[in-house]
C-alpha positions in Angstrom: 7.9 -96.2 9.4 7.9 -93.2 11.8 10.8 -90.9 12.3 12.6 -91.4 15.6 10.9 -94.7 16.3 12.4 -98.2 16.1 11.8 -99.9 12.7 12.2 -103.7 12.5 12.6 -106.4 9.9 12.5 -110.1 10.8 13.3 -113.3 9.1 12.8 -116.9 10.0 15.4 -119.6 9.6 17.5 -122.3 11.3 19.4 -121.5 14.4 22.9 -120.1 13.8 25.9 -122.3 13.5 28.6 -121.2 16.0 28.1 -117.9 17.8 24.6 -116.6 18.5 26.0 -113.2 19.5 28.0 -112.5 16.3 26.1 -113.5 13.2 26.5 -112.7 9.5 23.5 -110.5 9.0 23.8 -106.9 7.9 21.6 -104.2 6.4 22.2 -100.9 4.7 19.5 -98.2 5.1 19.6 -95.2 2.8 17.5 -92.0 3.2 18.2 -88.6 1.5 21.7 -89.8 0.7 22.4 -90.7 4.3 23.6 -94.3 4.5 23.5 -96.4 7.7 25.0 -99.9 7.9 23.8 -101.9 10.9 24.2 -105.5 12.2 21.3 -107.9 12.7 20.9 -110.2 15.7 19.5 -113.6 16.5 16.4 -113.4 18.8 15.8 -117.1 19.4 13.4 -119.7 18.0 14.9 -119.3 14.5 14.0 -115.6 14.4 16.5 -113.1 13.0 16.0 -109.3 13.4 17.4 -106.2 11.9 16.5 -102.8 13.4 16.8 -99.3 12.2 16.3 -95.9 13.8 15.1 -93.4 11.1 16.5 -90.0 11.8 15.2 -88.4 8.6 11.9 -88.3 6.8 11.5 -89.4 3.2 11.9 -92.7 1.2 14.1 -95.2 3.0 15.7 -97.9 0.9 17.1 -101.0 2.6 19.1 -104.0 1.5 19.8 -107.1 3.6 22.9 -109.3 3.1 24.5 -112.3 4.8 22.3 -115.1 6.1 19.4 -113.6 4.3 19.1 -111.5 1.1 16.3 -109.0 0.7 15.7 -105.4 -0.3 12.9 -103.0 -0.3 11.8 -99.4 0.5 9.4 -97.7 2.9 8.5 -94.1 3.4 9.5 -92.5 6.7 7.0 -89.9 7.9 7.3 -87.3 10.6 6.4 -88.4 14.1 4.3 -85.7 15.7 3.2 -87.2 19.0 5.3 -84.8 21.0 7.0 -87.7 22.8 9.5 -89.1 20.3 11.9 -86.2 19.5 14.9 -88.3 18.5 18.2 -89.0 20.2 19.5 -86.7 22.9 22.6 -84.9 21.6 25.1 -82.5 23.1 24.6 -78.8 22.2 27.7 -77.1 23.6 27.4 -77.6 27.3 23.6 -78.2 27.1 21.5 -81.1 25.8 19.0 -81.1 23.0 16.9 -83.6 21.1 17.5 -84.2 17.4 14.4 -82.3 16.4 15.7 -79.2 18.3 13.6 -79.6 21.4 15.4 -78.7 24.6 16.3 -81.7 26.8 16.8 -81.1 30.6 16.9 -84.5 32.2 16.4 -85.1 35.9 17.9 -88.5 36.7 17.6 -91.2 39.2 19.6 -94.4 40.0 18.3 -98.0 40.1 21.4 -100.1 39.5 20.0 -103.6 39.5 16.4 -102.9 38.4 16.3 -105.6 35.7 17.7 -108.3 38.0 14.7 -108.4 40.4 11.4 -110.4 40.3 9.1 -109.2 37.6 6.5 -107.8 40.1 9.2 -105.6 41.6 10.4 -104.5 38.1 6.8 -103.5 37.2 6.5 -101.6 40.4 9.8 -99.7 39.8 8.8 -98.8 36.3 5.4 -97.5 37.5 7.1 -95.5 40.2 9.5 -93.9 37.7 6.6 -92.9 35.5 4.9 -91.2 38.4 8.1 -89.5 39.6 9.8 -86.3 38.4 12.7 -88.4 37.0 13.0 -88.8 33.2 16.4 -90.5 33.1 17.5 -93.6 35.0 20.9 -95.2 35.4 20.8 -98.9 35.4 23.1 -101.9 34.8 23.0 -104.6 32.1 24.8 -107.0 34.5 23.6 -107.7 38.1 25.2 -106.1 41.1 26.7 -107.9 44.1 27.0 -105.4 46.9 25.6 -104.4 50.3 21.7 -104.6 50.1 22.2 -106.3 46.6 23.0 -109.9 47.2 20.1 -111.7 45.6 20.7 -114.1 42.8 18.9 -113.0 39.6 16.5 -115.4 37.9 17.9 -114.4 34.5 21.3 -113.3 33.2 22.2 -111.7 29.9 23.9 -114.9 28.8 23.4 -118.6 29.4 25.6 -120.6 31.7 28.0 -123.2 30.6 28.4 -126.7 32.2 31.3 -125.4 34.3 29.1 -122.6 35.8 30.7 -119.8 33.8 28.8 -117.8 31.1 28.8 -118.4 27.4 29.0 -115.0 25.8 28.0 -116.5 22.5 24.7 -117.7 23.9 22.4 -114.8 24.8 19.6 -115.5 27.2 16.7 -114.3 25.1 14.2 -114.1 27.9 16.5 -111.6 29.6 16.9 -109.4 26.6 13.2 -109.5 25.7 12.4 -108.4 29.2 15.0 -105.6 29.1 13.5 -104.4 25.8 10.0 -104.2 27.3 11.4 -101.8 29.9 13.2 -99.7 27.3 10.1 -99.4 25.2 7.8 -98.5 28.1 10.1 -95.8 29.4 10.8 -94.5 25.9 7.1 -94.1 25.3 7.1 -91.8 28.3 10.1 -89.8 27.4 12.4 -91.5 30.0 16.1 -91.8 29.0 17.8 -95.1 30.0 21.5 -94.6 30.8 22.8 -98.2 30.4 25.8 -99.1 32.5 27.7 -101.7 30.5 30.3 -102.8 33.1 30.8 -102.3 36.8 33.1 -103.8 39.6 30.4 -105.0 42.0 30.3 -108.6 40.9 30.6 -112.2 42.0 29.8 -113.9 38.7 32.9 -112.9 36.6 31.4 -110.1 34.5 34.0 -107.6 35.8 36.8 -109.9 34.7 35.7 -110.5 31.1 38.4 -110.8 28.5 38.4 -109.2 25.1 37.1 -112.4 23.5 34.2 -112.3 26.0 33.2 -108.6 26.1 33.3 -108.0 22.3 30.6 -110.6 21.5 28.5 -109.1 24.4 28.9 -105.6 23.0 28.2 -106.7 19.5 24.9 -108.2 20.6 24.0 -105.3 22.8 24.4 -102.7 20.1 22.7 -104.8 17.5 19.6 -105.1 19.8 19.5 -101.8 21.6 20.9 -99.1 19.2 17.6 -98.5 17.5 16.0 -97.4 20.8 16.2 -93.6 20.8 16.1 -93.3 24.6 19.2 -95.4 25.2 22.5 -93.9 26.4 25.8 -95.8 26.8 27.7 -95.6 30.1 30.8 -97.6 29.6 31.0 -98.3 33.3 30.1 -97.4 36.8 33.3 -96.6 38.6 35.5 -97.9 35.8 38.7 -97.2 37.7 37.8 -99.9 40.3 37.7 -102.6 37.6 41.2 -103.9 38.0 41.0 -106.6 35.3 40.4 -103.9 32.6 43.3 -101.9 31.4 43.4 -98.6 29.5 43.6 -100.5 26.2 40.4 -102.3 27.1 38.5 -99.0 27.7 39.9 -97.6 24.4 38.8 -100.7 22.6 35.4 -100.6 24.2 34.5 -97.0 23.5 35.8 -97.2 19.9 33.8 -100.4 19.4 30.6 -98.8 20.7 31.2 -95.6 18.7 31.8 -97.6 15.5 28.9 -100.0 15.8 26.4 -97.3 17.0 25.9 -95.5 13.7 23.3 -93.2 15.2 25.5 -91.5 17.8 23.8 -92.1 21.2 25.1 -90.3 24.2 28.3 -92.0 25.5 30.4 -91.5 28.6 32.1 -93.4 31.4 31.6 -92.9 35.2 34.5 -92.9 37.7 35.2 -93.2 41.4 38.6 -91.5 41.9 40.2 -90.9 38.5 38.1 -89.1 35.8 37.7 -90.8 32.5 39.2 -88.8 29.6 36.2 -86.8 28.7 38.2 -84.9 26.0 38.0 -88.0 23.8 36.1 -87.4 20.6 33.8 -90.3 21.2 32.7 -89.1 24.6 29.6 -86.8 24.4 29.5 -85.6 28.1 31.1 -85.7 31.5 29.7 -88.4 33.9 30.9 -87.2 37.3 31.0 -88.6 40.8 31.7 -86.0 43.5 31.5 -82.4 44.3 28.5 -80.6 42.6 30.2 -77.2 43.1 32.7 -78.3 40.4 30.2 -78.3 37.6 31.4 -75.0 36.1 35.0 -76.2 36.3 34.2 -79.3 34.2 32.2 -77.2 31.8 35.0 -74.8 31.3 37.6 -77.6 30.9 35.7 -79.8 28.5 33.1 -77.6 26.9 30.7 -80.5 27.1 27.5 -81.2 29.1 28.2 -82.1 32.7 26.1 -84.8 34.4 26.6 -85.2 38.1 25.6 -88.9 38.1 26.5 -89.5 41.7 26.7 -87.0 44.5 25.2 -89.0 47.4 21.8 -90.4 48.2 19.0 -89.5 50.5 18.7 -92.3 53.1 19.7 -93.7 56.5 22.2 -96.5 55.9 25.6 -96.5 57.6 27.6 -95.8 54.4 28.6 -92.1 54.3 27.3 -91.7 50.7 23.8 -93.1 51.6 22.6 -91.1 54.6 22.0 -87.6 53.3 19.0 -85.7 54.5 16.3 -84.8 52.0 17.4 -81.1 52.3 21.0 -81.9 51.6 20.2 -83.9 48.4 17.9 -81.1 47.2 20.6 -78.5 48.1 23.1 -80.4 45.9 20.6 -80.7 43.1 20.0 -77.0 43.1 23.7 -76.2 43.0 24.2 -78.6 40.1 21.3 -77.3 38.0 21.9 -73.5 38.7 25.4 -74.0 37.3 24.1 -75.6 34.2 24.7 -79.2 35.1 22.3 -82.2 35.2 21.7 -84.0 38.5 21.0 -87.6 39.4 18.9 -88.6 42.4 19.3 -91.7 44.6 17.6 -93.1 47.6 18.9 -95.6 50.3 16.4 -96.0 53.1 16.6 -99.3 55.1 13.6 -101.5 55.2 12.6 -105.1 56.2 13.1 -106.5 52.6 16.3 -104.7 51.7 14.5 -103.2 48.7 16.5 -100.0 48.5 15.6 -97.8 45.6 19.1 -97.1 44.5 19.7 -100.9 44.1 16.5 -102.7 43.4 13.8 -100.1 42.9 10.3 -100.5 44.3 8.7 -97.4 45.8 10.3 -94.0 46.7 10.2 -93.1 50.4 12.2 -89.9 50.6 11.3 -86.2 50.8 13.5 -85.0 48.0 11.6 -86.2 44.9 8.8 -83.7 45.2 11.3 -80.9 45.8 13.2 -82.0 42.8 9.9 -81.9 40.8 9.5 -78.3 41.9 13.0 -77.5 40.8 12.4 -79.3 37.5 9.3 -77.1 36.8 11.4 -74.0 37.4 14.3 -75.2 35.2 12.0 -76.3 32.4 10.2 -72.9 32.5 13.4 -71.0 31.7 13.9 -69.5 28.2 17.0 -71.6 27.6 19.8 -73.7 29.1 21.6 -72.3 32.1 25.3 -71.4 32.0 27.3 -70.5 35.1 28.1 -66.9 36.1 31.7 -67.5 37.2 32.7 -66.2 40.6 34.4 -62.8 40.6 36.5 -63.5 43.6 40.3 -62.9 43.2 41.8 -65.8 41.1 45.1 -67.6 41.4 45.9 -66.3 37.9 45.5 -62.7 39.0 47.9 -63.4 42.0 50.5 -64.8 39.6 50.1 -61.7 37.4 50.5 -59.5 40.5 53.8 -61.3 41.2 54.9 -60.0 37.8 54.0 -56.4 38.7 50.5 -56.2 37.1 47.2 -55.1 38.8 49.0 -52.9 41.3 45.9 -50.7 41.7 43.8 -53.8 42.7 46.1 -54.9 45.6 44.6 -55.2 49.0 45.7 -56.4 52.4 44.3 -59.8 51.5 46.0 -60.1 48.1 49.3 -58.9 49.7 49.0 -61.8 52.2 48.3 -64.2 49.3 51.5 -63.0 47.5 53.5 -64.3 50.5 52.3 -67.9 49.9 53.5 -70.5 47.4 51.2 -71.0 44.3 49.7 -74.3 45.4 48.7 -72.7 48.8 47.2 -69.7 47.0 45.0 -72.1 44.9 43.9 -74.0 48.1 43.1 -70.8 50.0 41.1 -69.3 47.1 39.2 -72.5 46.5 38.3 -72.8 50.2 37.1 -69.2 50.6 35.2 -69.4 47.3 33.3 -72.6 48.3 32.5 -71.1 51.7 31.2 -67.7 50.4 29.8 -68.4 47.0 26.3 -67.6 45.8 25.7 -70.0 42.9 24.3 -68.2 39.8 23.4 -69.2 36.3 22.0 -67.3 33.4 20.2 -67.8 30.1 21.9 -65.0 28.1 20.3 -61.8 29.4 16.8 -63.4 29.5 17.0 -64.9 33.0 19.3 -65.2 36.0 18.9 -67.8 38.8 20.9 -67.5 42.0 20.9 -70.0 44.8 22.0 -69.0 48.3 22.4 -72.5 49.6 23.4 -72.7 53.2 23.7 -68.9 53.6 21.0 -67.3 55.8 21.1 -64.0 53.9 18.7 -61.2 54.8 19.7 -58.8 52.0 20.6 -60.1 48.5 21.7 -58.4 45.3 21.8 -59.1 41.6 23.7 -57.3 38.9 21.3 -57.3 36.0 21.8 -55.6 32.6 21.0 -51.9 32.4 18.8 -52.5 29.4 15.4 -54.2 29.8 13.2 -54.7 32.8 13.1 -57.7 35.0 10.7 -59.5 37.4 12.3 -60.9 40.5 10.9 -63.9 42.5 12.1 -65.3 45.8 12.0 -69.1 45.9 12.0 -71.4 49.0 13.4 -74.7 47.6 12.2 -76.8 50.6 8.8 -75.2 51.2 8.3 -75.1 47.4 7.0 -71.5 47.3 7.6 -68.7 44.8 6.8 -65.0 45.5 7.3 -62.1 43.1 9.0 -59.2 45.1 10.0 -56.8 42.3 9.0 -55.9 38.8 10.4 -53.5 36.2 14.0 -53.4 37.7 17.4 -53.4 36.0 21.0 -52.8 36.8 22.3 -53.5 40.4 19.3 -54.5 42.5 19.0 -55.1 46.3 16.2 -56.9 47.9 15.1 -58.4 51.2 15.4 -62.2 51.7 14.0 -64.5 54.5 17.4 -65.0 56.2 17.2 -68.8 56.1 18.8 -71.7 54.2 17.5 -73.0 50.9 16.5 -69.7 49.2 16.9 -68.9 45.5 16.2 -65.8 43.5 15.0 -65.8 39.9 15.1 -62.7 37.6 13.3 -63.0 34.3 13.3 -60.4 31.6 9.8 -59.0 31.1 
């Protein structure tokens, strides 16, 4: 077996009596004292499968119990193909593969990719592989929503006589097809952020009871947990799923965390109310909303921040789906400069209602190539970016001034703020900061990246360390150009800028 690649054992027998989603088949894999107990699953036609994701090299001993009894051993050797680097894991507020390789994913969204005709699925996969995107958000269950109203050929589970779904009878053709997609994308270093539940539904999946969703989750984890490129997203817009209560979400994230012995990335996406990202099981923040808040979430949770939804390039009537290409690129730059990870989407109308964000197909927008340009810059940095926090006066400083501190720092502006109630002070400072802010991130003292956004600045400045010498480039994020303007500089540096929107400045230690 190869490290970081799915290993599989299969057995042939009679079809299970009772549930096909919850069967009595288990295995214990032991390597270098590390023991993993996993569940097997029924794959149809009398075939039973147990999968293992080897995370360490060395001799692996395994023992099967339950419906079958067997044991054996196999050596796990290092995988050196440069593609399979193990699971993605949080590393502070950054992401890293298990083997220590930096991971800086650039995502896209194709919610109902696997519920389309096979020709369209194949075209979507091909497009992803040709794009700059190496992470895709997609749903296990189909989506019923504007531009997503087609009935899938296959569902995750078979239908009962009454038209409902039998969550103890998996549809094997569906799961086999889904696995083919996981394997192809994984072999090309594309992460798949699996959305387990969502509210956009006309089939009943958003109203599942505990007795229905636990067999589903059991089968899901048994089949998919050995794929190293899988992430778990408990839901898309979980707070819109009115049939699920807090106890359901607690049960679901504990169930996934307990059954997934490898520790895949795990989070939950919201519409209005954030999920509790402080939970021990939750590896990262999955955010919908304002990209300028990346550093706020990083400071609050000290976990990686993925802006999984901040609008789509397109031309539909919905406010979230008619951003210009420049606006989407602009938001991507803010997110990445602050140390977050962005997710693209595209919603251009066409004669077949094949919108990328919903069904896939081909990309039509102007943002993907500009995002590829940004990706090259980010991946060329010596480390993960962290935000340089704004130095503008803070609400905390104003409160301390009320107590008689910082008298020497008072100005006409701060004295005006002192006349306002605290909640108004916070609002004013937030508004002014968002209007005037130059977004800056840094990799220690090795590199600084500032993005001027909508500002048409003619003269810029950076405060670099006094030690060392830096090379400074001016970057046009839309025209995709880079020009070195200074070398051998340090300390406070001023420079000329083009005086237009969409300009960034990169300073790298020489």
